[in-house]
N, C-alpha and C positions, 0 to 999 in steps of 0.2 A: 394827315395825308394832304399833299399838295394838290391843288386843282389842276386839271388837265389844261394845258395852254391851248388857246384858240389860235390856229395858224391862219394868217391872212393871205398867205401865198398859196395859190391853187396847187402848185407843184408839191409843196410841203403837205398840204391837206391830203392829197392823193396818196402819197407814200406813207403817211401816218395811218390813214384808214386801211391801206393794204397791210401794213404791219399788224394792226389790231386784228384784222380778219385772219391773217395767218396764225397769230397767237391763239385766237379763239378756236380755230380748226385743230391746232396742235393740242389744246386742252381737251377738246371733244374726243380726239383720237386716244389720248392717254386715259380719259375717263372710260371709254369703251373697253380698252384693254383691262382696266381694273375691274370693270363690271363682268367681263368674260371670265377673268380669273376667279372672281367670287362665285361664279356659277360653275366653276371647274371646266370651262370650255377654253382650253389653252391652245392658242393659235400656233401654227407652224411658223418657222422663221419667215417664210415667204408671205404668209397671211399677216403676220405682225408688221412686216415692212409695208405691205399694201395699206394697212390701216394707218400707219404713221405717215405715209407719203400722201394720203388723201387730204386735199385742201378744200374740198367741196362740202360746205356745211350741210347742205340738203342730203347728200349721200351719207355723211356721218350720222346725222339725226335719224335717217331711215335705218341704218345699221344698229344704232342704239335701241330704237323701238323694237326691231326684230330680235335683238339679243335677249330681251325680256322673256320671250317664249321659245326661242330656238333650242332645239335638242342637239343640233350639230352646227359646226361652223359653216358647213355647206349651206344650211338654211339662212344663215346670216347674209351671205353674198348672193343668194338666189335672186335673179331678176324676175319680177312678176310680169307676165305677158299680158 
């Protein structure tokens, strides 16, 4: 495997980092959908799109943690007050 190049240009570093973060979020979203399917909690098309569109890692990680105990998809998205 090739080492990841170190970009000396700040512009390039910014966009490479942004691309990595987006890729990580996409992976987390796909993992969440797989986890939900394994638990037989199948999201509606709207919920699936919501999960796949989310790029906030903290939100995705919160949803993944909730998915472990959620009995319904509504519990997954519930905002704790």
